[in-house]
C-alpha positions as MATLAB code, in Angstrom:
seq = 'MRDEELGDELGRLENELIQERGISASGGAPTNPNAIGQIKKDIARIKTVQRERRGDNASL';
ca = [
       0.000    0.000    0.000;
       1.083    3.536   -0.622;
       1.449    6.013    2.223;
      -1.819    7.721    1.254;
      -3.709    4.452    1.310;
      -2.240    3.564    4.693;
      -3.354    6.911    6.085;
      -6.855    6.468    4.702;
      -7.110    2.948    6.098;
      -5.821    4.149    9.472;
      -8.519    6.818    9.625;
     -11.211    4.325    8.664;
     -10.066    1.857   11.317;
      -9.905    4.533   14.014;
     -13.487    5.567   13.208;
     -14.591    1.939   13.290;
     -12.906    1.501   16.681;
     -14.741    4.540   18.040;
     -18.049    3.112   16.818;
     -17.390   -0.321   18.345;
     -16.342    1.208   21.662;
     -19.464    3.381   21.640;
     -21.675    0.341   21.160;
     -19.873   -1.477   23.945;
     -19.984    1.505   26.321;
     -23.718    1.979   25.837;
     -24.343   -1.599   26.901;
     -25.041   -2.951   23.444;
     -23.746   -6.223   22.151;
     -20.983   -5.794   19.580;
     -21.603   -7.318   16.168;
     -18.342   -9.230   16.503;
     -16.966   -9.851   20.007;
     -13.375   -9.862   18.734;
     -13.771   -6.726   16.631;
     -12.172   -4.252   19.041;
      -9.055   -6.363   19.519;
      -8.684   -7.016   15.801;
      -9.128   -3.336   14.918;
      -6.496   -2.343   17.486;
      -4.058   -4.875   16.022;
      -4.681   -3.600   12.496;
      -4.077   -0.011   13.636;
      -0.809   -1.065   15.295;
       0.328   -2.834   12.121;
      -0.336    0.230    9.981;
       1.447    2.526   12.430;
       4.420    0.152   12.471;
       4.680    0.215    8.674;
       4.422    4.017    8.642;
       7.143    4.320   11.293;
       9.431    1.927    9.407;
       8.992    3.894    6.189;
       9.864    7.156    7.954;
      12.979    5.566    9.376;
      12.005    6.066   13.007;
      13.489    2.787   14.151;
      15.284    4.195   17.185;
      14.225    2.515   20.392;
      13.136    4.453   23.442;
];
């Protein structure tokens, strides 16, 4: 994926995470019980790829 596509996908996933958390917080049953965890993992993967492409590999 190009950098633009990664950014777009990141935004979409963050919005989806907000929606899933909202459903959960209001007491509703999520459509997929594993959705929040999977979305968080996908966001982490995208952020990792973006960081690697920028060259920010220095550890804390």
